[in-house]
C-alpha positions as CSV (number, residue, x, y, z in Angstrom):
1,M,43.4,13.0,36.6
2,E,41.4,13.3,33.5
3,K,37.7,13.1,33.9
4,K,36.1,10.5,31.7
5,N,33.3,11.7,29.4
6,P,30.3,9.4,29.8
7,G,28.7,10.6,26.6
8,Y,25.7,11.6,28.2
9,W,24.9,13.9,25.3
10,F,25.1,11.2,22.8
11,I,22.9,9.0,24.8
12,A,20.3,11.8,25.2
13,L,20.4,12.3,21.4
14,E,20.0,8.7,20.8
15,G,17.0,8.6,23.1
16,A,15.5,11.5,21.5
17,L,15.8,10.2,17.9
18,C,14.3,6.9,19.1
19,L,11.4,8.7,20.6
20,L,10.9,10.7,17.4
21,G,11.2,7.7,15.2
22,L,8.5,5.8,17.2
23,F,6.4,9.0,17.1
24,L,6.6,9.2,13.3
25,L,6.2,5.4,12.9
26,F,3.0,5.1,14.9
27,A,1.5,8.4,15.6
28,I,1.5,10.2,12.3
29,S,0.1,8.8,9.2
30,G,2.5,8.6,6.2
31,H,5.8,9.3,8.0
32,G,7.0,5.8,8.7
33,F,10.1,6.1,6.3
34,L,11.2,9.0,8.3
35,G,10.6,7.2,11.5
36,L,12.7,4.2,10.4
37,L,15.3,6.7,9.3
38,C,15.5,8.3,12.9
39,L,15.8,4.9,14.4
40,G,18.6,4.1,12.1
41,I,20.5,7.0,12.8
42,A,20.0,6.4,16.5
43,A,21.4,2.9,16.0
44,L,24.4,4.2,14.2
45,L,25.3,6.8,16.7
46,A,24.9,4.1,19.5
47,F,27.3,1.8,17.5
48,Y,30.0,4.5,17.2
49,R,29.6,5.4,20.9
50,L,29.8,1.8,22.2
51,T,33.1,1.2,20.0
52,A,34.8,4.4,20.7
53,S,36.6,3.4,23.9
54,P,40.2,2.7,23.3
55,G,40.0,-0.6,25.3
56,K,37.3,-1.9,22.9
57,R,39.1,-1.0,19.7
58,S,40.4,-4.3,18.7
59,R,41.6,-4.8,15.2
60,V,38.3,-6.4,14.3
61,V,36.2,-3.5,15.8
62,R,38.4,-1.0,14.0
63,A,37.8,-2.9,10.7
64,V,34.2,-2.9,11.3
65,R,34.1,0.8,12.2
66,V,35.9,1.6,8.9
67,A,33.5,-0.7,6.8
68,V,30.5,0.9,8.4
69,S,31.8,4.4,7.9
70,A,32.7,3.6,4.3
71,L,29.2,2.2,3.7
72,V,27.5,5.1,5.1
73,V,29.4,7.6,3.2
74,A,29.0,5.6,-0.2
75,S,25.3,5.3,0.4
76,A,25.0,9.1,1.1
77,V,27.0,10.0,-2.1
78,F,25.1,7.4,-4.3
79,A,21.7,8.5,-3.1
80,C,22.4,11.9,-4.6
81,V,22.1,10.4,-8.1
82,P,18.5,9.0,-7.9
83,G,17.7,12.0,-5.6
84,A,18.7,14.5,-8.4
85,L,16.6,12.5,-11.1
86,I,13.5,12.4,-8.7
87,Y,13.8,16.2,-8.1
88,R,14.2,17.0,-11.7
89,A,11.3,14.8,-12.7
90,S,9.1,16.3,-10.0
91,H,8.6,19.5,-12.0
92,G,6.9,17.8,-15.1
93,D,7.5,19.2,-18.6
94,G,4.2,20.8,-19.5
95,A,3.4,18.6,-22.4
96,D,0.2,18.5,-24.2
97,C,-1.1,15.0,-24.0
98,R,-4.1,13.3,-25.8
99,Y,-4.3,10.7,-23.0
100,I,-3.5,11.0,-19.3
101,I,-3.3,8.3,-16.6
102,V,-4.1,9.5,-13.1
103,L,-2.5,7.2,-10.4
104,G,-4.5,6.5,-7.5
105,A,-3.6,6.7,-3.7
106,G,-5.4,5.8,-0.4
107,V,-9.0,6.3,0.1
108,N,-10.5,6.7,3.7
109,G,-13.6,4.9,3.3
110,T,-15.1,6.9,0.4
111,V,-13.2,10.0,1.0
112,P,-9.9,10.7,-0.8
113,S,-6.7,10.7,1.3
114,L,-4.6,13.9,1.2
115,S,-2.3,12.4,-1.3
116,L,-5.2,11.3,-3.7
117,R,-6.9,14.8,-3.2
118,E,-3.8,16.4,-4.5
119,R,-3.8,14.1,-7.6
120,I,-7.4,14.9,-8.2
121,D,-6.8,18.6,-8.1
122,A,-3.8,18.3,-10.6
123,A,-6.0,16.2,-12.8
124,A,-8.9,18.5,-12.7
125,D,-6.6,21.6,-13.6
126,Y,-5.1,19.5,-16.4
127,L,-8.3,18.5,-18.0
128,S,-9.9,21.9,-17.7
129,A,-6.8,23.2,-19.5
130,H,-6.8,20.5,-22.2
131,P,-10.5,20.0,-23.0
132,E,-9.6,17.3,-25.8
133,T,-7.7,15.1,-23.2
134,M,-9.1,11.7,-22.1
135,A,-8.0,10.3,-18.7
136,V,-7.7,6.9,-17.3
137,L,-8.3,6.8,-13.5
138,S,-6.4,4.0,-12.3
139,G,-6.3,2.3,-8.8
140,G,-8.0,-0.8,-7.2
141,Q,-9.7,-1.2,-3.9
142,G,-7.6,-1.7,-0.7
143,T,-8.6,-3.7,2.3
144,N,-9.3,-0.6,4.3
145,E,-11.3,1.3,1.4
146,D,-15.0,1.2,0.8
147,I,-14.6,2.0,-3.0
148,S,-11.8,1.7,-5.3
149,E,-9.4,4.5,-5.9
150,A,-10.6,4.8,-9.6
151,D,-14.2,5.1,-8.4
152,C,-13.3,7.7,-5.8
153,M,-11.4,9.8,-8.4
154,F,-14.2,9.5,-10.9
155,R,-16.8,10.8,-8.3
156,E,-14.6,13.7,-7.4
157,L,-13.7,14.9,-10.9
158,V,-17.4,14.4,-12.1
159,A,-18.5,16.7,-9.0
160,R,-16.0,19.3,-10.2
161,G,-17.7,19.5,-13.7
162,V,-15.5,17.1,-15.7
163,D,-17.6,15.2,-18.4
164,P,-17.8,11.6,-17.3
165,D,-17.4,10.6,-21.0
166,R,-13.8,11.8,-20.8
167,L,-13.0,9.6,-17.9
168,W,-12.2,5.8,-18.1
169,R,-11.8,3.7,-15.0
170,E,-9.1,1.1,-14.3
171,D,-10.0,-0.4,-10.9
172,C,-7.6,-3.5,-10.8
173,A,-4.2,-2.1,-10.3
174,E,-2.4,-2.7,-7.0
175,N,1.0,-0.9,-7.6
176,T,2.6,1.5,-10.1
177,R,3.7,-0.9,-12.6
178,E,0.2,-2.2,-12.9
179,N,-1.2,1.3,-13.0
180,I,0.7,1.9,-16.1
181,A,0.2,-1.5,-17.8
182,L,-3.5,-1.8,-17.2
183,S,-4.2,1.8,-18.0
184,L,-2.4,1.4,-21.4
185,A,-4.7,-1.7,-22.0
186,V,-7.8,0.5,-21.2
187,I,-6.6,3.0,-23.8
188,E,-6.0,0.3,-26.4
189,Q,-9.4,-1.2,-25.6
190,N,-11.2,2.2,-26.3
191,T,-9.1,3.4,-29.1
192,G,-7.8,0.3,-30.8
193,R,-4.2,1.2,-30.2
194,V,-1.5,2.0,-27.6
195,P,-0.4,5.7,-27.7
196,E,3.3,6.5,-28.2
197,E,2.9,9.2,-25.5
198,I,0.9,9.7,-22.4
199,G,0.8,12.2,-19.5
200,V,0.9,10.7,-16.0
201,V,-0.7,12.5,-13.0
202,S,1.0,11.5,-9.6
203,A,2.7,12.9,-6.8
204,D,5.7,15.0,-7.8
205,Y,8.3,12.8,-6.0
206,H,6.8,9.7,-7.7
207,L,6.9,10.9,-11.4
208,C,10.5,9.6,-12.1
209,R,9.8,6.1,-11.3
210,T,6.4,6.2,-13.0
211,E,8.1,7.4,-16.3
212,A,10.5,4.7,-15.8
213,Y,7.8,2.1,-15.7
214,A,6.2,3.7,-18.7
215,K,9.5,3.5,-20.7
216,S,9.6,-0.3,-19.9
217,Q,6.3,-0.5,-21.6
218,G,7.5,1.2,-24.7
219,V,5.6,4.5,-24.0
220,T,7.1,8.0,-23.4
221,A,5.5,9.5,-20.2
222,H,5.2,13.2,-19.5
223,G,4.8,13.9,-15.8
224,I,2.0,16.0,-14.4
225,P,2.9,16.8,-10.9
226,A,0.5,16.7,-8.0
227,R,2.2,19.1,-5.7
228,S,2.6,17.9,-2.1
229,T,1.1,20.5,0.5
230,M,2.7,18.9,3.7
231,P,6.5,19.3,3.8
232,T,7.2,16.5,6.1
233,L,5.1,14.2,4.0
234,W,7.0,15.2,0.9
235,L,10.3,14.5,2.6
236,N,9.2,11.1,3.8
237,Y,8.2,10.0,0.4
238,F,11.0,11.7,-1.4
239,L,13.5,9.7,0.7
240,R,11.4,6.5,0.2
241,E,11.4,7.1,-3.6
242,I,15.2,7.2,-3.5
243,V,15.2,3.6,-2.0
244,A,12.5,2.5,-4.4
245,L,14.3,3.8,-7.6
246,T,17.4,2.3,-6.5
247,A,15.7,-1.0,-5.8
248,N,14.3,-0.8,-9.3
249,W,17.7,-0.3,-10.8
250,I,19.3,-3.2,-8.9
251,F,16.5,-5.8,-8.6
252,G,14.0,-4.5,-11.3
253,V,11.2,-4.2,-8.7
């Protein structure tokens, strides 16, 4: 008699993915998307396992399995398009810009988070190499932040020797679209016009969507990448950017 396979290995894999997903969600900051992805894969494996028994394969179940499989394959193939655009934009283009916008990120009290520190590093390097460039530091104050992201960047850059007269602060923006729109308004307020081209300092994985927002404002943006130093954090946000860019295409958000 043929011995039934209880699928213990699949159950163990599902359990491991669930534990990993929960760990990434609640134990490590900045890895929430990877955590949700692990939980989603675990749920998908459980679905295939529970509907694999011939006795459970009714016509409806077979149709659902085919539909789910088609959706998974189509999503994976489609994700390659925004993924390729995000990766290409992440390298920047080395343009010489008269004005740059430095996008904010989280502040831990008054101390820049890892992501914000990477952007400050990239901005400091660019401003040092381009002494005529002016910078708009953009980012409001979150609920868990003691100062605005703009003020935090200003303090850090001045401490590194950047002339404060080269730094304009925009401390109201709450998202990337507002970062661009409000920073362009700051440049116009100080110069009397909106520039045709700007440089944008942000995380490397974020530049593609940032450039798209600038284009919607009628401005050409040149990416200045802040390199991510933690591989798992980069992967988390790279995958999240694929979803965000896709949502921008479909829903305009």
